[in-house]
N, C-alpha and C positions, 0 to 999 in steps of 0.2 A: 378444586384439585388439592389433594393432600400435599403439603409442603414439607419437604425433608430438610433438616439443617445441613448446610454445606459450608465449608470454609473456602473452597475454591472450585470453580466450574471447569478449570483446565483439565482436559483429558487428552492424552495422546491418541492419535488415530493412525498409527503406523501399521504397516502390513503385519498381519498376524493377530490384530485386535479386532473385535467386532466393531462395525461402524456405529457412530453415535447419532442419536436422533433427539430432537427437541419436541416436547409437548407443551402447548400454550393454551391457556384459557384466556381468550382475548376479550376486548371491549372494556378493559380496565384503565382508569386514569393513572398516569405516572405522576410522581410528585417528588420534590426534594431537589438535590443537586448531584451532579456527576462530574468527576475530574477526568479530563480528556487524557487518553493514554499517549505514550510516546509513539513516534512515527514508525509504522511497519516498514515502509520503503526506505526510510533513513536508516533503520536498524540493519537491514540486509546489506545496504551499501557499506556501512561501517564495518560489518563483519568481514566483508571482502577486503576493505581497505586495511584492516588490521594486519593482513599478510605483507603489507609494505614495511611494517615496523619490525626491526630485529630485536627491539626491546619489548617490554610489557605494555599492553594496551588495556586500560580499564574503561569500560563503557557503562555509564550510569543510566538508570531508567530504561533498561532494555526490556521490551515486552516479552512475556512468556507466550509465544504464539507458535503455531506449527511451522511457519516459514523460517523463523529464527532457529527452531530446534533442528530442522532438516539441515540447515547450513552448518550448525555446530557439529552435527554428526559427520558431515563431510570434513570439517576442519580437524576434528579428532582423528579421523581415519588417515589423514596425511601427516599426523605427528604433532598437531597443535594442541596444547593443554588448555582447557577452559574450566573455570570454577565460578559457580553462581553463589552469590550472597544476597538473598532477596532479589531485587531487580538490578543488581550490579553484577556485571560479567567481567571477569579477569581473564585475559588472553595472553598466553605465553608461547612464543614460537619455539620450535625445536632448533637444534643446531643445524639440521639439514632436513628440508622438506622432501617427502617422498610420495609420489602419486601411485606407487605400485599397489597399495592396499586401499585405494580410494573407495568410499562407500557409494557404489554405483546406484543402489536403490534410492538412497536419500537424495543424491544429486539429480536423479531423473524426476524427482517430485517437485523441483523448484526451478523456474526459469532463471532465478537469480544466480544459478551456478555459472551462467555466462560471464558474470562479472569477476570470476576468478581469473579470467584470461589476462586482464590488465596487470594485476599484481604479480602473477606467476611469470610474466615475461621477464621480470628482473631476477628471477631465480633459475629458470630453465630456458634453454634455447630450442628444445624440441620436446613437446609433451602432448598428451591427449587428455581431454576431459569429456565426460559423458554428455550426450545431448539431453536437453532439459524438458521438463513438463510445465506445470503451472496451470494458469487459467486457460480454458478452451474458448478462445474468442475469435476464431477464424484464422486467416493467414497472417501470422506474425513473423515476418521475415527477420533473420538474424544478419542479413547482409550489411545493413548499416553499421553494425559492429565491425565487420571485417573490412569494409571500405575505409572506416576511420583509422583502424590500426595499420592498414597498408601504408599509409603516409609515413609511418614511423619505421618501416622496414619489416613488417610482420606479414607472413603468408598463413592463411588458414584454409584447410581442406576439410570438407564435410564427408565423413564416412557414414556407414549404415547406422551406427549407434554412438558416434563420438565426433569431436572436432579435433583435428590434428593441427597443432600450432607450431610454427617454426620461425626463427629469425637468425641472422648472422651478426646481429648487433643493432642497437637502437640509436636513432638520431633524432634530434628535435626537428620539427617541421611545422608547416601550416596545414591544418586539417580542415577540410570542408565537409561538414556532416551531410551525408546523403539524406538523412532524415533526422529531425530534431527530437530524437527519442531520449527518454530519461536514462535508461540503462546503457545505451550506446554512448551517450555523453559521459556517463560515469566511468565506463571502461576506458575511454580516451583520456580522461583526467588522471586515472590511476596509472595508466601507461606513461603519461607525460611526467608524472610526479618525480620519478627517479631517473629521468633523462636530463643531465645537466644542460642548461641552456634554455632558450625561449621556444615554447611551443604555443601556437595560436590555434584555438578551436573556434571556428566560425559556424554560425547557425546552430549553436549549442542549445540544448534545453536549459531553461532557467527555472525549472520547477523546484518545489520545496526540497525534494530529496537531493537534487543536484547542489542546491545551496548548502544543505546539511553537510554533504561530502566536502565542499569547498571550505566550510568552517573547520572541519576536522583536519584537512590537509594543511590549512594555514597554521593550526596549532602545532602540527608536526614540523613546521619550518618551511613549507612550500609557499612561495609568494604567488598569489592568484589575483589578477586584475579583472574587473568586469563581473564580479559575482552578482547574480540577479539579472544579467543581461544575456544576449545571445552571442556575445563574443568574449571568450575567456582567454586570457594570456597567462600561461603557466611558466613560472621560472623554476625549473626542476633542479633537484639536488642529487648528489650521488648516493646518499645513504640516510636512512632514518634508523637510529638505534638509541632510543630514549624511552623513558616511562611517560606515557601519555594518558591523561585522565580527561574524559569528555562526557558531558551530559547531553543526552539526545533531546531534540525538539519534539514538540507535541504534533499529533497527527490530524491534519485537516479533515481527512475522510472519517476518522473516528468521531470528530465533532459533528460532521454532517450526518452520521448515522443517528446520533441522539437527537439532533435537531429535527430530522425527519420523523423520528419516533414520536417526539413531542407533538409535531404537527398532526400526524395521522391519528393519534389517540386524544387529540384536543386537550393537551395537558399543560400545566404550568411547570416549567422545568428550568433550572439554572445550570448552564454549562460552564464549568470552570476551566481556565487555562486553554482557551481556544486560540490557535495561531491565526490572528485576525488578517494578516497580510495575504493569507491564502484562502480566505473565505469571503472577501469583500463583495465580489460579483455574485456569489451565491446568495448572500444576504440581501443585496440590492434587488435581485430577481424576486426573492421571496417577499420583500417589502412591497414591490409592485403588484404582487399577487394578493396582498392584504395581510401578510403576517405581521403580528404585533410583537415586537421584541425591544429590549433595552440593552445597550452596552453599559454594564455597571461600572467597570473600572478597567484600566489599561496598565500594563507593566511588562517588564522584560523577563524572558525565560531564564532558566538556570545557566544556559551557555552565553547569556548576555548578548545574543544576536537576534533571536526570534522575538517578535512582538506579540504578547498575549493579551487576552481580554476575557472577562467573565460576561456571559450573555444570558439574559433571562427571557425565555420564550413564553408567550401567553396564548391561550386558546383563541383561534381566529377563524373568521369566515373567509375562505379564499376564493379567488376567481382565477381563471386561466391567465397565464402571462400574456402581455400585449404582443410579444414576438415569440418565435420558436426558441426553444432552449437547446443550445448546442455548446459543446466544449471548444476551447481554444487553448493554444499553448500559453503558459504563464506570461503575462498576468491575467489571462482570460479565465473563464470558468473551468475548473479542473476536470479532466476527463474521468477521473475516478469518482467525482462527485455527481456527474451527470445522471447516473441511474437512479439516484435518490429522488430526482424530480419526477420520475415515472410514477412512483408510489404516492408521492405528494399530490401529483396531478389528479389522482383518482378522487381526491377530496376537494377539488377546486371546480367551481361552476364554470362550464364552458369547455372548449376544445383546446387541448395543449398538444403542440407538435414537438416531439423529442427527436433531435437529429444526432444520432451517434455515428458520425462519419468516419471514425478511426477504425473501428472493428467491424468485420463483415457479419459476425454472428450475434453480437451482444444485444442488439435491438430485438432480435427474435426471442431472446430469453424474457424480455419484458412482457410478452404475450402470456406468460405463465400467470400474470396477475389476473387474467380472466377467470382462472379457476377459483379465485377469491372474490369474484363478483364484479371485477372492474370491466369497463368497456374499452377494449384496446383494438385498434385497427392497424395491422401491419401494412404500411405503404410499400416498403421494399426492405432489403436486409439492413438498412441503416436508419429508417424512419418509422416511427409509430405515432398515431394519433390516439390520444386518451381523452375520453369524454367523461366529464364529471358534472356534478358530484354523485358518486355511487356508494351505497352502503356495502361494506365488505362483509363476506361471510366466511365461516370456518371451513377448512378443507384439509386434506392430507396430501402433501406434495413431497417430491424428491428434490433436493437441492440441485440446481444447475452446477456444472463443473467450472464455475467462475465465481469469484469472491463477491463482487458488488451485486450482480443479479440475485445471488443467494440471499444477501442481507436484506434486499428490498422485499423479498417474500416473507422474511421474519418480521419486518416492520408491518407489512400488511396483516399478518396474523395477530400481531399485538392489537391492531385496531379492529379486528373482525370478531364479532360476538360469537361465543361458542368455543368448542375444543378443536384445535388444529394440531396436526403433527407434521413436523418438518424433518425429513429423513436424510441420512448421509450428510451431516453438517461439517465434514472435514474442510470444505472450501471456506466456510465461515471461520473455522478455527485457525486457518492460515493467517488471518489478519486481525482477529479480535481476541483480546485477552479477557478471561473471566467474564464472558458476556452474560452467562446465565446468572451468576452471582450479582453482577452489577444491575441487571434489569430487575431482579428480585428485590434488591435494595431500594429501587425506585417505585416498587409497588406492583410490578408485573407478576403475573402468575405463569411461571415458566420453569421447566425442569427437564432433566434428561429422562428419556423414555426407557424404562427397564423392560426388556422382553425376554 
């Protein structure tokens, strides 16, 4: 494949632009090292949390990804000023927020718009925000958000294309989370942050992005007990009006992408700045499957909270795991890392059972690996059996409308000999920055397809 020099693979895919496609000449070894990117889910949470601060918020190591850019478009449309300098984003709030000119198109492209509700409660008592889009993964109810905020005095009505949010004043409370969801917990945290007094959130998510938000809110002066557990005690304050500078943590799902790519291409690859606390069970599962890797060194991240490590992965002969692979809430195997085991299992001798119990549709997307030569049996909408080891072959596919299932097709194409085309890659661009450039630097033959 002819290789064109590029300085960045980031391309916007907003309405009005032609969809982007990847062309891959697979079957090539990767080599060298890759530095793990900052957390996509942490970034979107902190963009929403910046609305709590009446002063300037500076977020370092912000990823240039579609999800971030959609939320920035929404922030700009309601009066918030944003300025990029490399991967540092400066956010300056207006004297008065206004939702009259909210960018509905951008808002509807990201489910993260839901997390505007928590911060906006402290600015407005009656407002609407557009209903959201994001990954198509089956029934993803928003009711856990509403049930959590009801405890604080909030009522939310669903209309045809928006959520109508009202309250007559907020009061601290004990919140029982109907579902231990990440974004629902984050919404409750941001709502509680500016309610003076003690709010207790029980059955909270303790996932990496929730911990990231807790670290940021703590820097803003909010006292939070129980970070990393399922019970959070929030001591809210009346106002945040200060200059805050915060450096984002690294992304465990970005690390898992490159780890899976190394496994499927049988490559020697060093992954730098992996958030080890959020990869331990994934690594243990892979170790039991026969993966050879070394943890080279351990150190703290820039925010002095997250524990990082450099990991060297070696080519390995894998076998199917001794038990089914299923996600669990933190500290279990992360739900966003589960799909990578589907493509890894194609290269492991034996039968692997992947149980994706959270989403009704995501396991169905794993059957797309059959078009690359994998042997996949769909047991039901939540479970697939994958028989390995099978050689992968090149194909032309369209990305599923979900981030992680799309990325495993890309990984499969990297390991498949021949020329593959992956079309409509917006879902990948939602979560991965400069992925073409980074893969090319590792020796992959990949580019945008010009048509």
